[in-house]
DRENZAZA-478715 format. One record per residue (C-alpha): x, y, z; chain; residue in one letter; residue number from 0. Coordinates in Angstrom, 1 decimal. Layout:
N
<site xx="X" yy="Y" zz="Z" chaine="A" residu="a" num="NUM"/>
...
//
This chain:
260
<site xx="38.3" yy="213.3" zz="-0.7" chaine="A" residu="x" num="0"/>
<site xx="38.8" yy="217.1" zz="-0.8" chaine="A" residu="x" num="1"/>
<site xx="36.8" yy="219.0" zz="1.8" chaine="A" residu="x" num="2"/>
<site xx="36.8" yy="222.8" zz="2.5" chaine="A" residu="x" num="3"/>
<site xx="36.1" yy="224.1" zz="6.0" chaine="A" residu="x" num="4"/>
<site xx="35.4" yy="227.8" zz="6.2" chaine="A" residu="x" num="5"/>
<site xx="35.9" yy="229.9" zz="9.4" chaine="A" residu="x" num="6"/>
<site xx="33.3" yy="232.1" zz="11.0" chaine="A" residu="x" num="7"/>
<site xx="31.3" yy="234.0" zz="8.5" chaine="A" residu="x" num="8"/>
<site xx="30.7" yy="237.5" zz="9.8" chaine="A" residu="x" num="9"/>
<site xx="27.9" yy="239.7" zz="8.4" chaine="A" residu="x" num="10"/>
<site xx="27.3" yy="240.9" zz="4.9" chaine="A" residu="x" num="11"/>
<site xx="31.0" yy="241.1" zz="3.9" chaine="A" residu="x" num="12"/>
<site xx="31.5" yy="237.4" zz="4.9" chaine="A" residu="x" num="13"/>
<site xx="28.4" yy="236.3" zz="3.0" chaine="A" residu="x" num="14"/>
<site xx="29.5" yy="238.3" zz="0.0" chaine="A" residu="x" num="15"/>
<site xx="32.9" yy="236.7" zz="-0.4" chaine="A" residu="x" num="16"/>
<site xx="31.5" yy="233.3" zz="0.4" chaine="A" residu="x" num="17"/>
<site xx="29.0" yy="233.6" zz="-2.4" chaine="A" residu="x" num="18"/>
<site xx="31.7" yy="234.7" zz="-4.9" chaine="A" residu="x" num="19"/>
<site xx="34.4" yy="232.2" zz="-3.9" chaine="A" residu="x" num="20"/>
<site xx="32.6" yy="228.9" zz="-3.2" chaine="A" residu="x" num="21"/>
<site xx="31.6" yy="228.0" zz="-6.8" chaine="A" residu="x" num="22"/>
<site xx="35.2" yy="228.7" zz="-8.0" chaine="A" residu="x" num="23"/>
<site xx="36.8" yy="226.8" zz="-5.1" chaine="A" residu="x" num="24"/>
<site xx="34.5" yy="223.8" zz="-5.6" chaine="A" residu="x" num="25"/>
<site xx="35.6" yy="223.5" zz="-9.2" chaine="A" residu="x" num="26"/>
<site xx="39.3" yy="224.4" zz="-8.7" chaine="A" residu="x" num="27"/>
<site xx="39.9" yy="221.9" zz="-5.9" chaine="A" residu="x" num="28"/>
<site xx="37.3" yy="219.3" zz="-6.9" chaine="A" residu="x" num="29"/>
<site xx="35.6" yy="219.6" zz="-3.6" chaine="A" residu="x" num="30"/>
<site xx="33.4" yy="216.8" zz="-2.3" chaine="A" residu="x" num="31"/>
<site xx="32.0" yy="219.0" zz="0.5" chaine="A" residu="x" num="32"/>
<site xx="32.0" yy="222.5" zz="1.9" chaine="A" residu="x" num="33"/>
<site xx="31.5" yy="222.9" zz="5.6" chaine="A" residu="x" num="34"/>
<site xx="31.0" yy="226.5" zz="6.9" chaine="A" residu="x" num="35"/>
<site xx="30.7" yy="228.0" zz="10.4" chaine="A" residu="x" num="36"/>
<site xx="28.1" yy="230.7" zz="10.0" chaine="A" residu="x" num="37"/>
<site xx="27.1" yy="231.6" zz="13.6" chaine="A" residu="x" num="38"/>
<site xx="28.0" yy="235.2" zz="13.0" chaine="A" residu="x" num="39"/>
<site xx="26.3" yy="235.5" zz="9.6" chaine="A" residu="x" num="40"/>
<site xx="23.4" yy="237.8" zz="10.8" chaine="A" residu="x" num="41"/>
<site xx="25.1" yy="241.2" zz="11.4" chaine="A" residu="x" num="42"/>
<site xx="27.8" yy="239.4" zz="13.4" chaine="A" residu="x" num="43"/>
<site xx="25.4" yy="237.8" zz="15.9" chaine="A" residu="x" num="44"/>
<site xx="23.8" yy="234.5" zz="15.1" chaine="A" residu="x" num="45"/>
<site xx="22.0" yy="233.4" zz="12.0" chaine="A" residu="x" num="46"/>
<site xx="18.5" yy="233.5" zz="10.6" chaine="A" residu="x" num="47"/>
<site xx="16.6" yy="230.9" zz="8.6" chaine="A" residu="x" num="48"/>
<site xx="16.6" yy="233.1" zz="5.5" chaine="A" residu="x" num="49"/>
<site xx="20.4" yy="233.6" zz="5.8" chaine="A" residu="x" num="50"/>
<site xx="20.9" yy="229.8" zz="6.3" chaine="A" residu="x" num="51"/>
<site xx="19.0" yy="229.1" zz="3.1" chaine="A" residu="x" num="52"/>
<site xx="21.0" yy="231.8" zz="1.3" chaine="A" residu="x" num="53"/>
<site xx="24.3" yy="230.2" zz="2.3" chaine="A" residu="x" num="54"/>
<site xx="23.2" yy="226.8" zz="1.3" chaine="A" residu="x" num="55"/>
<site xx="22.5" yy="228.2" zz="-2.2" chaine="A" residu="x" num="56"/>
<site xx="26.1" yy="229.3" zz="-2.5" chaine="A" residu="x" num="57"/>
<site xx="27.2" yy="225.6" zz="-2.7" chaine="A" residu="x" num="58"/>
<site xx="27.6" yy="224.9" zz="1.1" chaine="A" residu="x" num="59"/>
<site xx="26.8" yy="221.4" zz="2.2" chaine="A" residu="x" num="60"/>
<site xx="26.6" yy="221.9" zz="6.0" chaine="A" residu="x" num="61"/>
<site xx="26.6" yy="224.8" zz="8.5" chaine="A" residu="x" num="62"/>
<site xx="28.0" yy="224.6" zz="12.0" chaine="A" residu="x" num="63"/>
<site xx="27.2" yy="227.0" zz="14.8" chaine="A" residu="x" num="64"/>
<site xx="28.6" yy="228.0" zz="18.2" chaine="A" residu="x" num="65"/>
<site xx="27.9" yy="230.2" zz="21.2" chaine="A" residu="x" num="66"/>
<site xx="25.7" yy="232.7" zz="19.2" chaine="A" residu="x" num="67"/>
<site xx="23.3" yy="229.9" zz="18.2" chaine="A" residu="x" num="68"/>
<site xx="20.3" yy="231.5" zz="20.1" chaine="A" residu="x" num="69"/>
<site xx="21.0" yy="235.2" zz="19.2" chaine="A" residu="x" num="70"/>
<site xx="18.2" yy="235.4" zz="16.6" chaine="A" residu="x" num="71"/>
<site xx="14.9" yy="234.6" zz="18.2" chaine="A" residu="x" num="72"/>
<site xx="13.3" yy="233.2" zz="15.0" chaine="A" residu="x" num="73"/>
<site xx="16.1" yy="230.7" zz="14.5" chaine="A" residu="x" num="74"/>
<site xx="15.7" yy="227.9" zz="17.1" chaine="A" residu="x" num="75"/>
<site xx="12.6" yy="226.3" zz="15.4" chaine="A" residu="x" num="76"/>
<site xx="14.5" yy="226.1" zz="12.1" chaine="A" residu="x" num="77"/>
<site xx="17.0" yy="223.7" zz="13.7" chaine="A" residu="x" num="78"/>
<site xx="14.2" yy="221.0" zz="13.9" chaine="A" residu="x" num="79"/>
<site xx="13.4" yy="221.0" zz="10.2" chaine="A" residu="x" num="80"/>
<site xx="16.0" yy="218.5" zz="9.1" chaine="A" residu="x" num="81"/>
<site xx="18.5" yy="220.8" zz="7.4" chaine="A" residu="x" num="82"/>
<site xx="22.2" yy="220.1" zz="7.5" chaine="A" residu="x" num="83"/>
<site xx="22.9" yy="222.7" zz="10.1" chaine="A" residu="x" num="84"/>
<site xx="24.2" yy="221.7" zz="13.5" chaine="A" residu="x" num="85"/>
<site xx="24.4" yy="223.4" zz="16.9" chaine="A" residu="x" num="86"/>
<site xx="26.9" yy="222.2" zz="19.5" chaine="A" residu="x" num="87"/>
<site xx="26.3" yy="218.6" zz="20.5" chaine="A" residu="x" num="88"/>
<site xx="27.2" yy="219.3" zz="24.2" chaine="A" residu="x" num="89"/>
<site xx="24.3" yy="221.8" zz="24.8" chaine="A" residu="x" num="90"/>
<site xx="21.5" yy="220.5" zz="27.0" chaine="A" residu="x" num="91"/>
<site xx="19.6" yy="217.6" zz="25.4" chaine="A" residu="x" num="92"/>
<site xx="16.3" yy="219.5" zz="25.6" chaine="A" residu="x" num="93"/>
<site xx="17.3" yy="222.4" zz="23.3" chaine="A" residu="x" num="94"/>
<site xx="16.3" yy="222.5" zz="19.6" chaine="A" residu="x" num="95"/>
<site xx="18.4" yy="220.9" zz="16.9" chaine="A" residu="x" num="96"/>
<site xx="21.1" yy="218.3" zz="16.9" chaine="A" residu="x" num="97"/>
<site xx="24.8" yy="218.2" zz="17.3" chaine="A" residu="x" num="98"/>
<site xx="25.7" yy="216.3" zz="14.1" chaine="A" residu="x" num="99"/>
<site xx="24.5" yy="215.8" zz="10.5" chaine="A" residu="x" num="100"/>
<site xx="25.6" yy="213.7" zz="7.6" chaine="A" residu="x" num="101"/>
<site xx="26.7" yy="215.0" zz="4.2" chaine="A" residu="x" num="102"/>
<site xx="26.5" yy="212.3" zz="1.5" chaine="A" residu="x" num="103"/>
<site xx="29.3" yy="212.3" zz="-1.1" chaine="A" residu="x" num="104"/>
<site xx="30.2" yy="210.1" zz="-4.1" chaine="A" residu="x" num="105"/>
<site xx="33.0" yy="208.5" zz="-2.0" chaine="A" residu="x" num="106"/>
<site xx="31.9" yy="208.3" zz="1.6" chaine="A" residu="x" num="107"/>
<site xx="29.4" yy="210.1" zz="3.9" chaine="A" residu="x" num="108"/>
<site xx="30.9" yy="212.9" zz="6.1" chaine="A" residu="x" num="109"/>
<site xx="29.5" yy="213.1" zz="9.6" chaine="A" residu="x" num="110"/>
<site xx="29.9" yy="216.7" zz="10.7" chaine="A" residu="x" num="111"/>
<site xx="29.9" yy="217.3" zz="14.5" chaine="A" residu="x" num="112"/>
<site xx="29.8" yy="220.6" zz="16.4" chaine="A" residu="x" num="113"/>
<site xx="31.2" yy="221.0" zz="19.8" chaine="A" residu="x" num="114"/>
<site xx="31.4" yy="224.0" zz="22.2" chaine="A" residu="x" num="115"/>
<site xx="34.3" yy="224.8" zz="24.5" chaine="A" residu="x" num="116"/>
<site xx="33.9" yy="225.5" zz="28.2" chaine="A" residu="x" num="117"/>
<site xx="36.8" yy="227.9" zz="28.9" chaine="A" residu="x" num="118"/>
<site xx="35.7" yy="231.6" zz="28.8" chaine="A" residu="x" num="119"/>
<site xx="32.6" yy="230.6" zz="26.9" chaine="A" residu="x" num="120"/>
<site xx="28.8" yy="230.9" zz="27.1" chaine="A" residu="x" num="121"/>
<site xx="26.1" yy="229.5" zz="27.0" chaine="A" residu="x" num="122"/>
<site xx="26.7" yy="226.8" zz="29.7" chaine="A" residu="x" num="123"/>
<site xx="27.4" yy="223.4" zz="28.1" chaine="A" residu="x" num="124"/>
<site xx="28.3" yy="219.9" zz="29.0" chaine="A" residu="x" num="125"/>
<site xx="31.8" yy="218.4" zz="28.8" chaine="A" residu="x" num="126"/>
<site xx="32.8" yy="218.4" zz="25.1" chaine="A" residu="x" num="127"/>
<site xx="35.2" yy="215.5" zz="25.6" chaine="A" residu="x" num="128"/>
<site xx="32.4" yy="213.4" zz="27.1" chaine="A" residu="x" num="129"/>
<site xx="30.0" yy="214.5" zz="24.4" chaine="A" residu="x" num="130"/>
<site xx="32.2" yy="213.4" zz="21.5" chaine="A" residu="x" num="131"/>
<site xx="33.0" yy="210.1" zz="23.3" chaine="A" residu="x" num="132"/>
<site xx="29.2" yy="209.5" zz="23.5" chaine="A" residu="x" num="133"/>
<site xx="28.7" yy="210.3" zz="19.8" chaine="A" residu="x" num="134"/>
<site xx="31.5" yy="208.1" zz="18.7" chaine="A" residu="x" num="135"/>
<site xx="30.3" yy="205.2" zz="20.8" chaine="A" residu="x" num="136"/>
<site xx="26.7" yy="205.6" zz="20.0" chaine="A" residu="x" num="137"/>
<site xx="24.7" yy="207.5" zz="17.3" chaine="A" residu="x" num="138"/>
<site xx="27.4" yy="208.3" zz="14.8" chaine="A" residu="x" num="139"/>
<site xx="27.3" yy="205.8" zz="12.0" chaine="A" residu="x" num="140"/>
<site xx="30.3" yy="203.5" zz="11.7" chaine="A" residu="x" num="141"/>
<site xx="30.7" yy="204.0" zz="8.0" chaine="A" residu="x" num="142"/>
<site xx="32.1" yy="207.2" zz="6.6" chaine="A" residu="x" num="143"/>
<site xx="34.4" yy="209.8" zz="8.1" chaine="A" residu="x" num="144"/>
<site xx="33.9" yy="212.2" zz="11.0" chaine="A" residu="x" num="145"/>
<site xx="34.8" yy="215.9" zz="10.9" chaine="A" residu="x" num="146"/>
<site xx="34.6" yy="218.0" zz="14.1" chaine="A" residu="x" num="147"/>
<site xx="34.2" yy="221.8" zz="14.4" chaine="A" residu="x" num="148"/>
<site xx="35.3" yy="222.7" zz="18.0" chaine="A" residu="x" num="149"/>
<site xx="34.0" yy="226.2" zz="18.7" chaine="A" residu="x" num="150"/>
<site xx="36.2" yy="227.3" zz="21.6" chaine="A" residu="x" num="151"/>
<site xx="38.2" yy="230.2" zz="23.0" chaine="A" residu="x" num="152"/>
<site xx="41.1" yy="228.6" zz="24.7" chaine="A" residu="x" num="153"/>
<site xx="43.8" yy="227.3" zz="22.4" chaine="A" residu="x" num="154"/>
<site xx="44.9" yy="224.8" zz="25.1" chaine="A" residu="x" num="155"/>
<site xx="41.4" yy="223.3" zz="25.1" chaine="A" residu="x" num="156"/>
<site xx="41.4" yy="223.0" zz="21.3" chaine="A" residu="x" num="157"/>
<site xx="44.9" yy="221.4" zz="21.2" chaine="A" residu="x" num="158"/>
<site xx="43.9" yy="218.9" zz="23.9" chaine="A" residu="x" num="159"/>
<site xx="40.9" yy="217.9" zz="21.9" chaine="A" residu="x" num="160"/>
<site xx="43.0" yy="217.4" zz="18.8" chaine="A" residu="x" num="161"/>
<site xx="45.3" yy="215.0" zz="20.6" chaine="A" residu="x" num="162"/>
<site xx="42.3" yy="213.3" zz="22.4" chaine="A" residu="x" num="163"/>
<site xx="40.7" yy="212.6" zz="19.0" chaine="A" residu="x" num="164"/>
<site xx="43.8" yy="211.7" zz="17.0" chaine="A" residu="x" num="165"/>
<site xx="43.1" yy="208.5" zz="15.1" chaine="A" residu="x" num="166"/>
<site xx="39.4" yy="208.6" zz="16.1" chaine="A" residu="x" num="167"/>
<site xx="38.1" yy="211.2" zz="13.6" chaine="A" residu="x" num="168"/>
<site xx="39.3" yy="212.3" zz="10.2" chaine="A" residu="x" num="169"/>
<site xx="39.6" yy="216.0" zz="11.1" chaine="A" residu="x" num="170"/>
<site xx="39.1" yy="218.5" zz="13.9" chaine="A" residu="x" num="171"/>
<site xx="39.2" yy="222.2" zz="13.2" chaine="A" residu="x" num="172"/>
<site xx="38.7" yy="225.1" zz="15.6" chaine="A" residu="x" num="173"/>
<site xx="36.5" yy="228.1" zz="15.2" chaine="A" residu="x" num="174"/>
<site xx="35.4" yy="231.2" zz="17.3" chaine="A" residu="x" num="175"/>
<site xx="38.6" yy="233.3" zz="17.7" chaine="A" residu="x" num="176"/>
<site xx="38.4" yy="234.7" zz="14.2" chaine="A" residu="x" num="177"/>
<site xx="42.2" yy="234.6" zz="13.9" chaine="A" residu="x" num="178"/>
<site xx="43.7" yy="231.9" zz="11.7" chaine="A" residu="x" num="179"/>
<site xx="46.4" yy="229.9" zz="13.4" chaine="A" residu="x" num="180"/>
<site xx="49.6" yy="228.5" zz="11.8" chaine="A" residu="x" num="181"/>
<site xx="49.6" yy="225.0" zz="13.3" chaine="A" residu="x" num="182"/>
<site xx="47.8" yy="223.0" zz="10.6" chaine="A" residu="x" num="183"/>
<site xx="49.1" yy="219.4" zz="10.6" chaine="A" residu="x" num="184"/>
<site xx="48.1" yy="215.8" zz="10.3" chaine="A" residu="x" num="185"/>
<site xx="48.6" yy="214.3" zz="13.8" chaine="A" residu="x" num="186"/>
<site xx="50.5" yy="211.0" zz="14.2" chaine="A" residu="x" num="187"/>
<site xx="47.4" yy="208.7" zz="14.0" chaine="A" residu="x" num="188"/>
<site xx="45.9" yy="210.4" zz="11.0" chaine="A" residu="x" num="189"/>
<site xx="43.7" yy="213.2" zz="12.2" chaine="A" residu="x" num="190"/>
<site xx="43.9" yy="216.6" zz="10.4" chaine="A" residu="x" num="191"/>
<site xx="44.1" yy="219.4" zz="12.9" chaine="A" residu="x" num="192"/>
<site xx="44.0" yy="223.3" zz="13.0" chaine="A" residu="x" num="193"/>
<site xx="43.5" yy="225.3" zz="16.1" chaine="A" residu="x" num="194"/>
<site xx="41.4" yy="228.0" zz="14.3" chaine="A" residu="x" num="195"/>
<site xx="40.2" yy="228.3" zz="10.8" chaine="A" residu="x" num="196"/>
<site xx="40.0" yy="232.1" zz="11.1" chaine="A" residu="x" num="197"/>
<site xx="37.3" yy="234.5" zz="9.9" chaine="A" residu="x" num="198"/>
<site xx="35.3" yy="235.1" zz="6.7" chaine="A" residu="x" num="199"/>
<site xx="34.4" yy="238.7" zz="7.0" chaine="A" residu="x" num="200"/>
<site xx="35.6" yy="242.3" zz="6.9" chaine="A" residu="x" num="201"/>
<site xx="39.4" yy="242.4" zz="6.7" chaine="A" residu="x" num="202"/>
<site xx="40.0" yy="245.9" zz="8.1" chaine="A" residu="x" num="203"/>
<site xx="38.3" yy="245.3" zz="11.4" chaine="A" residu="x" num="204"/>
<site xx="38.7" yy="244.0" zz="14.9" chaine="A" residu="x" num="205"/>
<site xx="37.8" yy="240.3" zz="14.4" chaine="A" residu="x" num="206"/>
<site xx="34.8" yy="241.5" zz="12.3" chaine="A" residu="x" num="207"/>
<site xx="33.7" yy="244.7" zz="14.0" chaine="A" residu="x" num="208"/>
<site xx="34.3" yy="248.4" zz="13.5" chaine="A" residu="x" num="209"/>
<site xx="37.8" yy="249.3" zz="14.7" chaine="A" residu="x" num="210"/>
<site xx="36.9" yy="252.7" zz="16.4" chaine="A" residu="x" num="211"/>
<site xx="34.2" yy="251.6" zz="18.9" chaine="A" residu="x" num="212"/>
<site xx="36.2" yy="248.5" zz="19.9" chaine="A" residu="x" num="213"/>
<site xx="39.3" yy="250.6" zz="20.5" chaine="A" residu="x" num="214"/>
<site xx="37.3" yy="253.1" zz="22.5" chaine="A" residu="x" num="215"/>
<site xx="36.0" yy="250.3" zz="24.7" chaine="A" residu="x" num="216"/>
<site xx="39.5" yy="249.1" zz="25.4" chaine="A" residu="x" num="217"/>
<site xx="40.8" yy="252.7" zz="26.0" chaine="A" residu="x" num="218"/>
<site xx="38.0" yy="254.0" zz="28.2" chaine="A" residu="x" num="219"/>
<site xx="36.2" yy="251.0" zz="29.5" chaine="A" residu="x" num="220"/>
<site xx="32.9" yy="252.5" zz="28.4" chaine="A" residu="x" num="221"/>
<site xx="30.3" yy="250.3" zz="26.6" chaine="A" residu="x" num="222"/>
<site xx="30.1" yy="250.8" zz="22.8" chaine="A" residu="x" num="223"/>
<site xx="28.0" yy="249.4" zz="20.1" chaine="A" residu="x" num="224"/>
<site xx="30.0" yy="247.1" zz="17.8" chaine="A" residu="x" num="225"/>
<site xx="28.9" yy="247.0" zz="14.2" chaine="A" residu="x" num="226"/>
<site xx="30.1" yy="245.0" zz="11.2" chaine="A" residu="x" num="227"/>
<site xx="32.0" yy="247.4" zz="8.9" chaine="A" residu="x" num="228"/>
<site xx="31.3" yy="247.4" zz="5.1" chaine="A" residu="x" num="229"/>
<site xx="34.8" yy="246.9" zz="4.0" chaine="A" residu="x" num="230"/>
<site xx="36.6" yy="244.5" zz="1.7" chaine="A" residu="x" num="231"/>
<site xx="36.4" yy="240.9" zz="2.9" chaine="A" residu="x" num="232"/>
<site xx="38.7" yy="238.0" zz="3.5" chaine="A" residu="x" num="233"/>
<site xx="37.8" yy="234.3" zz="3.4" chaine="A" residu="x" num="234"/>
<site xx="39.8" yy="232.0" zz="5.7" chaine="A" residu="x" num="235"/>
<site xx="39.6" yy="228.2" zz="6.2" chaine="A" residu="x" num="236"/>
<site xx="41.4" yy="225.0" zz="5.3" chaine="A" residu="x" num="237"/>
<site xx="41.5" yy="222.4" zz="2.6" chaine="A" residu="x" num="238"/>
<site xx="41.6" yy="218.9" zz="3.9" chaine="A" residu="x" num="239"/>
<site xx="42.5" yy="215.8" zz="1.9" chaine="A" residu="x" num="240"/>
<site xx="41.1" yy="212.6" zz="3.4" chaine="A" residu="x" num="241"/>
<site xx="41.6" yy="209.0" zz="2.2" chaine="A" residu="x" num="242"/>
<site xx="38.0" yy="207.8" zz="2.2" chaine="A" residu="x" num="243"/>
<site xx="39.1" yy="204.1" zz="2.4" chaine="A" residu="x" num="244"/>
<site xx="40.9" yy="204.5" zz="5.7" chaine="A" residu="x" num="245"/>
<site xx="39.2" yy="207.5" zz="7.1" chaine="A" residu="x" num="246"/>
<site xx="42.6" yy="209.1" zz="7.7" chaine="A" residu="x" num="247"/>
<site xx="43.7" yy="212.6" zz="6.6" chaine="A" residu="x" num="248"/>
<site xx="46.5" yy="212.9" zz="4.1" chaine="A" residu="x" num="249"/>
<site xx="47.0" yy="216.7" zz="4.3" chaine="A" residu="x" num="250"/>
<site xx="45.5" yy="219.9" zz="5.6" chaine="A" residu="x" num="251"/>
<site xx="46.3" yy="223.3" zz="4.0" chaine="A" residu="x" num="252"/>
<site xx="45.2" yy="226.7" zz="5.4" chaine="A" residu="x" num="253"/>
<site xx="43.4" yy="228.9" zz="2.9" chaine="A" residu="x" num="254"/>
<site xx="43.2" yy="232.7" zz="2.8" chaine="A" residu="x" num="255"/>
<site xx="41.5" yy="234.6" zz="0.0" chaine="A" residu="x" num="256"/>
<site xx="41.2" yy="238.4" zz="-0.2" chaine="A" residu="x" num="257"/>
<site xx="38.4" yy="240.2" zz="-1.9" chaine="A" residu="x" num="258"/>
<site xx="39.5" yy="242.3" zz="-4.9" chaine="A" residu="x" num="259"/>
//
């Protein structure tokens, strides 16, 4: 099974390159599924129902979210409408939505899980290690494969989660930092791992925002409004090859495409 995971989609530039690239990538790599983190799709902060529907039309099978899940006020009710879009599973049980969904494929179903890290992160959340344990021991179906998007800031927390889940899930990929890491590998017990997929958004930016106001904030300490620039985009993510019979990964390859 060939699966594409795409890193945080930021604003209009991210959506633009996603729309252009996904159909070609699906055909070129014979993809069974495309999983996209789109929690920055709405001008860099959150996502709206309309943008979620737009992204699904590009050929995306499931959308994962993160700490900006509640940024757009009209979005929470959308999470209860049965779409393949998941907020972090370790948020409080009373909030809208769910922490996993299933993507059917011709080979095996893919159970997509979203988790939120606790180091340097908001909103407050439960222990992600305990949350994934509960899912694996309970509601997640025993058939198919499990893919985890761990939306976290600290690389140590992500690396620990990778080793914690090695052999228990098919793949775990990190999101949130918007910087693609160089540590893609299949861990000893068969789990594909990458600390961060990177960003799908404006290339000439500071992790998706205008360079000047962010720099001014660092230099002066004064608050500035951070906008998403209208520059050429980059798409970052990873291609994951999984043996659907064993549920183990065979390879993970980082992907980086530049907009012409």
